[in-house]
C-alpha positions as CSV (number, residue, x, y, z in Angstrom):
1,X,96.3,329.5,29.7
2,X,93.4,328.6,27.5
3,X,92.7,325.8,25.1
4,X,91.2,326.5,21.7
5,X,88.8,323.8,20.7
6,X,87.9,323.8,17.0
7,X,85.1,321.4,15.9
8,X,85.9,320.6,12.3
9,X,83.6,318.6,10.0
10,X,85.0,316.9,6.9
11,X,84.0,314.3,4.4
12,X,85.1,311.1,6.2
13,X,86.2,309.6,2.9
14,X,89.0,312.2,2.9
15,X,90.1,311.6,6.5
16,X,93.6,310.3,5.6
17,X,94.3,313.4,3.5
18,X,92.9,315.7,6.1
19,X,95.0,314.1,8.9
20,X,98.1,314.4,6.7
21,X,97.4,318.1,6.1
22,X,97.0,318.8,9.8
23,X,100.2,316.9,10.5
24,X,101.9,319.1,8.0
25,X,100.4,322.2,9.6
26,X,101.3,321.2,13.2
27,X,104.8,322.9,13.1
28,X,103.1,326.2,12.1
29,X,101.2,326.2,15.4
30,X,104.1,325.0,17.6
31,X,106.4,327.7,16.2
32,X,104.1,330.4,17.5
33,X,105.4,332.1,20.7
34,X,102.0,331.8,22.5
35,X,101.3,328.1,21.6
36,X,101.7,325.7,24.4
37,X,100.3,322.4,22.9
38,X,98.6,320.8,19.9
39,X,96.5,317.8,19.3
40,X,93.9,316.5,16.8
41,X,91.2,314.2,18.0
42,X,88.6,312.3,16.0
43,X,85.1,311.8,17.4
44,X,84.6,308.0,17.6
45,X,80.8,308.0,17.2
46,X,80.8,310.5,14.3
47,X,84.0,310.0,12.2
48,X,83.4,313.1,10.1
49,X,84.0,315.3,13.2
50,X,87.4,316.2,14.5
51,X,88.4,318.4,17.5
52,X,91.6,320.5,17.0
53,X,92.9,321.3,20.5
54,X,95.6,324.0,20.7
55,X,97.0,325.4,24.0
56,X,97.6,329.1,24.0
57,X,98.9,331.5,26.7
58,X,95.8,333.7,26.1
59,X,92.9,334.1,23.8
60,X,94.7,337.1,22.2
61,X,97.7,334.9,21.4
62,X,95.3,332.9,19.2
63,X,92.8,335.4,17.9
64,X,95.1,338.4,17.4
65,X,98.7,337.2,17.3
66,X,98.4,333.8,15.4
67,X,95.6,334.8,13.1
68,X,97.6,337.8,11.8
69,X,100.5,335.6,10.7
70,X,101.4,333.9,7.4
71,X,101.4,330.6,9.4
72,X,97.6,331.0,9.9
73,X,97.2,331.6,6.1
74,X,99.2,328.4,5.5
75,X,97.1,326.5,8.0
76,X,93.9,327.5,6.2
77,X,95.4,326.7,2.8
78,X,96.3,323.2,4.0
79,X,93.2,322.3,6.0
80,X,90.5,324.6,4.7
81,X,89.8,322.6,1.5
82,X,88.6,319.7,3.7
83,X,86.1,321.8,5.8
84,X,82.4,320.9,5.0
85,X,81.5,324.0,7.0
86,X,83.4,326.7,8.9
87,X,85.0,325.3,12.1
88,X,83.2,326.1,15.4
89,X,85.8,327.5,17.7
90,X,85.6,328.1,21.5
91,X,88.3,328.9,24.1
92,X,88.1,327.1,27.4
93,X,90.0,327.5,30.7
94,X,90.4,324.7,33.1
95,X,88.4,324.9,36.3
96,X,89.1,321.5,37.9
97,X,91.7,318.9,37.0
98,X,94.1,318.8,34.1
99,X,94.5,317.3,30.6
100,X,97.9,317.5,28.9
101,X,97.5,318.7,25.2
102,X,100.8,317.6,23.7
């Protein structure tokens, strides 16, 4: 199990629109066989920055399986217009403790 963390920067004046677009895209992720969780978090100190957290069964489930789907294209069409710069994406695995990404 891995968690994709995508750091997304947007124009904070468009935050409500962006959040609505991500809410619309959430089912696209959750419908993927390898997806185990989904959350969008906003950085309190810098409101133009969001973290998209998606649980995957493996890095390949995200990078290969999901990214080759129409759902990925729909996600980018919904959220992409809000990106100030390309998202910075990393995959992490838990070493100690747990956080539930719902």
